[in-house]
Structures are given as C-alpha cells and as structure tokens.
N, C-alpha and C positions, 0 to 999 in steps of 0.2 A: 430267316433261316435258322438252322438248329443243328446241335451236339445231337449224334446219333453214336448210344453206345448199348454195351450188354446186348440182351436176346434181340435188340432191334436192328443193332448191328450187324449181329450174327445172321438175320434175315435179308438182309440187304445184301451182304457178302453171299452169301446161297442165290438170290435172284440173280447177280451179276454173274455168278461160275456157270449155272444153268443155260442163261442166257447166250453165253460164249459159247460153250459147250453145242449147244443145239443148232446154233449160228454156225458154227465150224463144220459141225456133221453134214450140215445142208449145204455146204461147197462156199460158203459166204467166208472174205477175208476179212481181216480186223484195220480200222483206220482208227488213226488218234489226230483228232483236231485241237487247233489252239481253243483255250480258255479266251484268251483275247481277241477281237478280230477286228478289223478297221470298222467304221460305224455304216458307212458306205455300203458293203456288202449285206447289211441285212436291210438297210434303207429301201434298198433298190425294188425289192420283189415281197415284202414278209408280211404286208398289210399292216392298215392303220392301227389294229390293237396291239400288233408285239412293237410296233414303231414308238407306241406311246408309252411302252411299259417298258423300254430298255435301259440299261445301265448303261449312259453315256458318260465320257472323261477325256479330256486332254491329259496326253503324257507331257514327259519332259521337253519333249520337241515340238510339241504343239499338236501333234497329230491326233485326231478325231478319232477315239476307239470307243468298241462296244464289248461289253461282257456276252458272251457268246447267247442269243434267246433260244436258238435250237441249233440244230446240226447241218442240216440239209444244204444251206446257200453254203456253208465252209465243205462239204462232199463235194458239189459240184465245184466251188473254186479248187479244189486239190486236183479233181478231175484235169479241167484243163492244165494245170500246172503241170504235171507230172504221170498224170495217166493215159491220156489220150492215144498213146501208142499202143496201148495192151489191148490183145486179143479182145471183142465182145460176144456177148455182155460178162460188164465186169459187175461181182457181187461184192458188197461190202456190208461190214455189220461194225457196229460203236456200242460202248456203253459211257454216259458223257453225265456231267453237271450243266445243267444249263441255269437261267438267272434272269425273271422278270419281275418288276418291280408293280406287284399285285396286292393288293388287299387280302395280307393273310386270312383264310377261313380253311375249317375241313377240307382236306383233301386237294388243298391248293397251296402251294409254298412258292416263297423270294428264290429261293435254291430248291434245284429239282433234279431228278435226275433219269436220263432219259435211256432206252436199250432199242436201237435201230438198226434198220434194215436197208437198204439201197441198193438198186440195178439199174446197171445204167447202159445203155447202148442197145435197147431192147425192145421193139413196140408191140410184142403179140402181148395178148391178155394172160399168157404161160408167166410171164414175170411178173403178173401182178396176185395171181395165186401163188407164186414162189414166196415172195417176201409175206403174203397174209397167212398160209399156211404154214409157215415156219414158225411164224409168231404165236400161230393157235398150237402148235406143237407144243411150243416153250409154255402156254397157259395150262393145254391137258395136263401135262409132266408137273407144274408146281400145285395143278389142282385147283385152277380158278375158271371154272364151267361161263361160258360165255356167247352172247350172241352177236353177230353182225350187224350193224344199220351201213346201206348202200345206197349211194346217190350217184350224179353224175354232174360236173357243173359245166360241161361242155355243149351243152343244151342250150342251159340260159348265156354262155358267151356265144356261141352261135346266132344267136337268136338278136340279141344286141349289137352285135358286130352287123348282121344285116340291118339295122335301124342307126349304122354309122356311130353308136354309142363308144366312147372313146374307154380304151382299158384302163386307164387308171378310173372313171366314171364306173366300168363293170367292176372293179374290184370293192368300191364304195357300197355300190348294190348288193354286192354278193355280201359284203360285212354287214349288211343289215338282214339280211335274210337269216345269217348263221347267228345275229343276236335277237331273232323273233319278231323282227321290228319289217312284220311283211307289209302293212298299209303305208309306212315310210319308203321300202323299197319301191311299191308297186309308184310311187307318187314320183320317184326319184326317176324312174323308167319311163313315166309319162311324160315327165319333166325335158328329159332327153331324147326319147326317142317317138313320143307321141302315144296318143290315146291306141291304137291299134297293137303297137309294141306292148301297153300294159297290160291290154287284156290279155294277149298269148302268152305273157310271162306268169301273169294271175293263173290262167288256166292251166298251167305246167305245173305249178306249185299247189294245186290244188286237186291233183290226180292222185288216185288212190294204190294203184298197180302199175306195172309196166307194161302190161296191154294199154291201161288205157291211155298211157304218155305215146305208146305206138301207133297207136289208130289215132293222136292228135295230130302227131306229126306229118302223117299220111295227106293231110289237107294243109303242109305249108311248103310242098316243094316250091310253089312260085316266090313266097315270101323268104325262104332263105337260098333262093338261086344257087350258087354256086357250092354254097354250105349245108345242100339237101345232104347228098352220099355221105358227107364226112359225118352229120349227127345221126344218122340212120347206122354207120357205122360204132360209131360211140356208144350208141344206145343197146346194140349188138354185142359190146363188149360187156355191157352192165348183165344183160342178160346171162351171156356165155358165164362170167365171173360169177353168180348168183347162181345158176343152176352146176356148175361142181361144187361150190362151197356145200350147197344142199345134198349133191350126191356122195359127199364123202364125212356126211351126217350132223354137218352145221346149221343151228338154226341161222335164216335169215329174214331180216326186214328190208324193204326197200322203201324210201325216205324222201322222196324230191325235195324236199324242203332242207336236206342235208347239203352244206356246201362248205363246212369247215374253216376254219378264220383264218388261214395262210393263204394270201394272195396269189402264191404264185401255182397253186393247182389248175389243171387243164381238162380234166378229163373225169375219169372214173375214180369215187373216192370213197373211203369207210371207216369206219369206228367200229371198235370192238366195247362193248358193256357186259359187266358181269353180271350174274345171275344171281341172284338172294344174298348181296353180300349186303346190301344195305348204303350202295356208295349210286345216287340217281346221276354223277359225271362219267366220263367215258373212260377207259384205261388205256386208250391210245388209239391209234388211228393213222389212215395214209393217203394216197393215193396217185395219178399221174401229175408229174410238173416238167411235161416235154416241154424242148426249147428254153428252161430255165438259162443254160448257158448261153442263148444269145442275150439276153438281159447283161452278162459281165462281157460280154464283147468279143464270144467263143463263135465256134459255127454250132448249129442245129444238132440237139442232141436228144433222143428219147430217156426218159428217166420216169423210175417209179419207186417208192421206199412208203417207210412206215416208221412211226416212234411209237412205244408205249411206254406209258407213266409208272414209274417202277416205285415211287410212292404210294400210288395208287394202290399198285398192285399189294404193294408189302401192307395197307391199311385190311386187306381184302385177307390177308394173311395171318395177321398179327396174335388171332385168338387164339389158334392151334397150329403155331410154328414150333411151340414149347416140345410137342411131343415129338416132333421129328427130329431135334437135334441129338447129334454123337452123344452117346454113353462117354462119361468122363472118368479118369483113372487117375487118382493123386498119389506118385509112389515118394513114399515117407520114407528119408533117409535121417535116421540119426547121428548125430555129431561123432560118436564113436568109429563111424564108417565115412571111408572115401565116396565122395560127391561121384568121382565117376563109376560108382556103382549103380548107383540110379539110374543115370543116364544107359549104363550097359543094359540096366532092366528096362527103358521106356524103347529103349531100340524094339524089343523083343513084343511089345503092344499091338495087337491087330490094326492095321488101318481104320477099321469101323469104327473104334474108340478113339479120343484125342488124350491126352494126359500130360503131365509136368511134374515136375521133382520139387518136391518140397523139402528141405533139412532142418534138422530143428534137434536141440536136447533134449525135448520135452515130448513123449508119444501122443500124450494127450492133448498138448496143445496143437500137433500135428491131425490129429482126429477132428478136434473142433474146427481148424481149420478148411477141412475136407467140406466138413459137414456143411459150414458158413459158405462154402464154394458152389455147393450143392452136387460135390462127387458121388459119383454111382458105385465105384467100389476105389480101396485104398490098398496099395501093395507094401507093406511094412519091412523093411531091411533092418533089422539092429545088429548086434555083436555076432548075437547067435547064429540068425540067418545066414551074414557076411560071409562064417565062419563056414558052416555046412553046403552054402552053396544053395539056399532057399531062400524063398520070399513068405509071409504069410499074407492072403489074401482077405480081404472082410467087406462084404456085401454092408453096405451103409443103410440101407432100406429094410433090412431083414435081422441086420447083425451078426447074421452067419459067419465064420471067418473059416479059413484053411490054411495050413501049412504045403507047401508043395517045394521042385524042385526049381530053378531058375528056367532050365530047359522045358519044362510042361507048363509053363505060363501062359503060354499063347494058345497051347489048348484050350486048355481051359475058358478062357475068355472066350474063345470061340463057343465053347460050348455053353456059355449064358448069354450069347447074344440073340 
C-alpha cells in the first residue's frame, strides 16, 4: 500500500477525472459502494484466487467483513437492493480502491484503484460493446494504445455441464486454465467428466481461430444436447463483438485460453493489453456475468461490465505526464500589499493555468520559492504595482518580464499558452 504524492498523485487525479468525464458523456451514472462489505458477498462467486487474497476480519459485533477485492459483486448487491425498479438497461460507472493480500511486485499492489463500467439488464452484444468501447475511448484519450484479447467461457461451461460437472468444480477448472495449468485442468476434467470431456475441452483450448472453434462445435450437437444452440449463440456473440471492434479500428486477438480469474463470468470475456509500454500484464478487462443476481437470492438478470487497472495505466503514462501538466502561476504579494489583492489577481488567471498566492517580505524569497516549486510564471504585486493597478509578470524559464495592468493579465497569459 502506497502513499501517492506529487506528479504521480496529479496523474491519478487526471485519470480519475477523464474516466468520469468520458463515462458520463456515454450515458453512465456514478455508483459509490462501501469499502467494507460482508465477506459472504465476495465468497459466494469471486473465485479461488480472490477468496484466498481477501482482507477478512471481524468487527466489534462479531460480523465477518472484508475489504472489497473488486466492485462488481457490490454493484449487483446495490442493484438488488435499490435499482430493480429502474428502466433497463441501467448504466453505471465507479472509481474505487480495492484490496488484495498479494505478493507486491511490479504493477501489482495490495491497495489498487479500479475504474469500472457496468450495464445491467441488457442481453444484447451492444451492451458488451458499449462498456468496451467507452473504456477504449478513455484509453485513446489519455494516449494508451491497446489491443483486445477476447475469449468466451460459456463454451467450456456448457461442455462441462453436458458431462454433469458441478459448477463449483467448473470454477476450479477454469481457475487452473487462467493460471496456465492446462495439464492440471485437463486431468481435473477427466477425473470429473471422463476422457471424452477432457478430449473435447483440450481441442477447444488448442484452437487457433474462431473458425476452428465453430467447425469443431458443429460436431458436438449430440454431446451438448439442449445446450448446443445456446453455445452457438455465444460463439456468434464472440464473432459479432470482435468484428465490431475491428471495423472500428481496434486490434483484436482471439484466445480460447482466456478465461480470466473471476468465477462469476458466464460468457464473453476480454482483456486490454497496452501496446509498446513494457507491461506484460493486462491493464483491464471484463465480460458477461449473467445471472450473478441469482447467487444473491435475486431474480435472474443480464449483466456485463469491466474494470480498468488505473495503477497499471498510470505506469504506462508516468514518463511523459510531466509535459501534459497545466502551467503554474505564482502570485507573489509583498507584505506591504493587502493579501486580498493577490486573490483578486488570482481570479483573473485563465483556467488553462493553475495558480496560488505566496505572501512574503522579500521578493527574492518569493522568486526562490517559485523556482523550487516549478512555477512557470510569477505575477509580482509590490507597493508600486498595487498603487498603479498593475502587476509585473516574469517568465521563470526565459527571465523575461513585463509590467501591465491587472485587467490585461488574462489576455497576456492567453497569448503565451
């Protein structure tokens, strides 16, 4: 867990504000959930890895609680408690801190920030595209080139269901695939569903293209039975999703081994990878979690969503963020001048700048402070300037300075932007 200060803190604030702005512009409404929830909320369907990494504790009343390891389960809880009467689809976004007790390493922290998008109550692939493309718009805006990795877990779940493999065991098998323990996953399938089930799962995992999977599914009509048409529909959703992304100019890679680490995923899933940023890990991802409401004793509902790892995204931008910062103006007010004069001037500074008032007896001390804090310009108000209704503006990089009227300051600063 980290203290985030200085330029890094400014970068995080920039990411938060841009994510909120773009999500709001695309019709998403904010939702704020508690940092602490009942442990059982996440235990029910988060998956083995997250259950093992949660911060869990008892409060003074003996209730078993957890720091949230992710936000989707909380969003479903909020939907069941407060939002079911709203017209659907419901579009929500959040910025939230999450917590997992993991081994700290590059791009992985125990306290981390997520920016998430969720759509509740829409079964169409349009909902999947809406969250995905809104996140892409955010990444494009902040300058993070990215590629999509796409898969679909419903094929594996339907195959395992057809061989009567229980859902809890399915979750464990998918967890093994997510950890790239393919041999162990196949052995578990064989143990629970038999050799035929293991062979089918292995062949799907070994596919290279969507066409390979579709061709293979044609031979499984008898095996899948009632699940056959649903499986084909899910495969068609994957194709529609990928085609739309490609038509909009995004690079997409189909990977049948992609299953993601959360046990509640039911269908289409995807991840974002940064391009040429030196990060081998994903910077976000999401997918379908239809029916998660049933786990919490609610009626069945359609859900899709995603979360972006804002800490990892910050790592991709940290080297060049300095150049994107607003330029800073320090208004130096000498002690013989009322402090209010500085704040009156500060109000006239254009919003493309940021600024503050520094009051001192010594102009040299004020200039030294402005230099040490990286100010681009200083606006000096001494007794002579104050009496004449003027200010002296100094460019801290070139050393050039000019004296002008207070009313002309805004125009002058606009001219140097």
